[in-house]
matplotlib code that plots the C-alpha trace (Angstrom):
import matplotlib.pyplot as plt

x = [-3.8, 0.1, 2.3, 5.7, 7.6, 10.4, 10.5, 13.7, 11.8, 10.9, 13.3, 12.8, 9.7, 9.8, 13.5, 13.8, 15.5, 18.4, 20.9, 24.1, 25.3, 25.7, 28.4, 30.7, 29.1, 29.6, 32.9, 33.7, 32.5, 33.9, 31.1, 32.3, 30.1, 27.3, 27.3, 27.9, 31.5, 33.1, 36.1, 38.5, 40.9, 43.4, 40.5, 37.6, 35.2, 33.3, 29.8, 26.7, 23.8, 21.2, 18.4, 19.5, 18.4, 19.4, 22.0, 25.4, 24.5, 27.6, 29.0, 32.3, 32.1, 34.7, 35.3, 35.3, 32.3, 31.6, 28.5, 30.4, 32.4, 34.9, 35.8, 37.1, 41.1, 43.5, 44.6, 40.4, 38.8, 41.8, 41.4, 37.9, 37.7, 40.1, 38.0, 34.5, 37.2, 37.8, 34.9, 32.9, 36.2, 35.2, 31.2, 32.1, 33.9, 31.9, 27.9, 29.2, 27.2, 28.4, 26.6, 25.9, 25.0, 28.0, 26.9, 26.6, 23.3, 24.8, 22.6, 18.7, 16.8, 18.6, 17.8, 20.7, 19.6, 22.5, 22.8, 25.9, 27.6, 29.6, 29.7, 29.4, 26.6, 27.8, 24.2, 25.1, 22.3, 20.9, 19.2, 15.0, 16.7, 13.8, 10.4, 7.0, 7.1, 9.5, 7.2, 3.6, 3.8, 6.7, 8.3, 12.0, 12.7, 16.5, 17.6, 19.8, 20.5, 22.2, 24.1, 25.4, 26.1, 28.4, 30.5, 30.9, 32.2, 34.3, 37.3, 37.4, 38.7]
y = [-15.4, -15.5, -12.7, -12.1, -10.3, -8.0, -5.5, -4.0, -1.8, 0.1, 2.0, 2.8, 3.9, 6.3, 7.5, 11.3, 13.1, 13.6, 17.3, 16.9, 14.3, 10.5, 9.5, 12.5, 11.9, 8.1, 8.0, 11.1, 9.2, 5.5, 3.4, 0.9, -1.7, 0.6, 2.2, -0.5, 0.3, -2.4, -1.5, 2.5, 3.2, 6.7, 7.9, 5.6, 3.4, 0.2, 0.7, -2.0, -0.4, 0.0, -0.6, -3.5, -5.2, -7.6, -9.6, -8.3, -5.1, -2.4, 0.8, 2.0, 5.6, 7.9, 10.4, 13.7, 15.1, 15.7, 15.3, 14.1, 11.0, 13.8, 15.5, 12.3, 12.7, 9.3, 8.7, 8.6, 7.0, 3.7, 3.2, 3.2, 0.9, -1.4, -1.7, -1.6, -5.2, -6.7, -6.8, -8.3, -11.1, -11.1, -10.8, -13.8, -16.4, -14.7, -15.4, -18.3, -16.0, -16.3, -12.6, -8.9, -5.8, -2.7, 0.3, 4.5, 6.5, 10.3, 12.7, 12.5, 11.8, 9.0, 7.2, 8.9, 8.4, 10.4, 13.0, 15.5, 12.3, 9.7, 5.8, 3.0, -0.2, -3.4, -6.2, -9.8, -11.1, -15.0, -17.2, -16.7, -13.4, -10.9, -12.7, -10.9, -10.2, -6.8, -6.3, -6.7, -6.6, -4.4, -5.8, -7.2, -10.5, -10.7, -13.9, -13.3, -10.1, -7.3, -8.3, -11.8, -9.8, -7.5, -10.2, -12.9, -9.4, -7.8, -10.1, -10.6, -6.9]
z = [-5.7, -5.3, -3.6, -4.2, -0.9, -2.3, 1.2, 0.1, -2.8, 0.0, 0.4, -3.6, -3.4, -0.3, -1.3, -0.5, -3.6, -1.9, -2.1, -3.5, -5.3, -4.3, -6.3, -5.2, -1.2, -0.7, -1.8, 1.0, 3.5, 5.4, 5.2, 2.2, 3.2, 4.2, 0.8, -1.0, -2.2, -3.3, -4.4, -4.4, -7.2, -7.0, -10.0, -9.8, -7.7, -7.8, -6.5, -6.3, -7.2, -4.2, -7.1, -9.1, -12.3, -11.0, -8.3, -9.0, -10.5, -10.2, -11.4, -12.0, -10.9, -11.3, -8.2, -9.8, -10.6, -14.8, -16.2, -19.9, -21.1, -23.2, -20.0, -18.0, -18.5, -20.1, -16.8, -15.3, -19.1, -18.4, -15.2, -15.8, -18.4, -16.8, -13.2, -15.9, -17.3, -13.9, -12.0, -15.4, -14.7, -11.1, -11.6, -14.9, -11.6, -8.3, -9.6, -13.1, -15.5, -18.7, -20.6, -19.1, -20.5, -19.5, -21.1, -19.7, -19.5, -21.0, -20.4, -18.4, -22.1, -22.8, -19.4, -16.9, -12.5, -11.9, -15.1, -14.0, -12.9, -15.6, -14.5, -16.3, -15.0, -15.4, -15.1, -14.8, -17.2, -17.0, -19.4, -17.9, -15.9, -17.6, -17.3, -16.8, -13.3, -15.0, -18.0, -16.9, -12.7, -12.8, -10.6, -10.5, -8.4, -7.0, -5.9, -3.5, -1.0, -1.6, 1.8, 0.6, -2.5, -1.1, 1.2, -1.6, -4.3, -1.6, -1.5, -5.0, -5.5]

ax = plt.figure().add_subplot(projection="3d")
ax.plot(x, y, z, "-o")
ax.set_aspect("equal")
plt.show()
């Protein structure tokens, strides 16, 4: 029998549900490297997903705590979209990927893990990145460590 070791997944398995909102709390700390924050804009920030679907899975998040897309101001929305676009360009350059899934899960029923704080996912995709492992084994195989990806992406922002 073959085994795939994914020791970083234990953090997700043992994660204690936090009080408050991680998207509000993390930017208030001065621990960008530890918290995987890649870039801070005036109204939004870019953060790596701590439990990614693929290496380089990023999120663009407004600082302001709001659960509805339509509650974003024009300035927040414009900067948000500009950051999504910039992040795609940086990921394309840094990872060589040509394809992306970009989207929002608005509300718990839509699949939002953090339903009360709007955020946009940017997931790089490669041919063959989604094989039998997530379907049969309920395990994602990530080919690069979070630290290595962070170190590669941070200077590009």
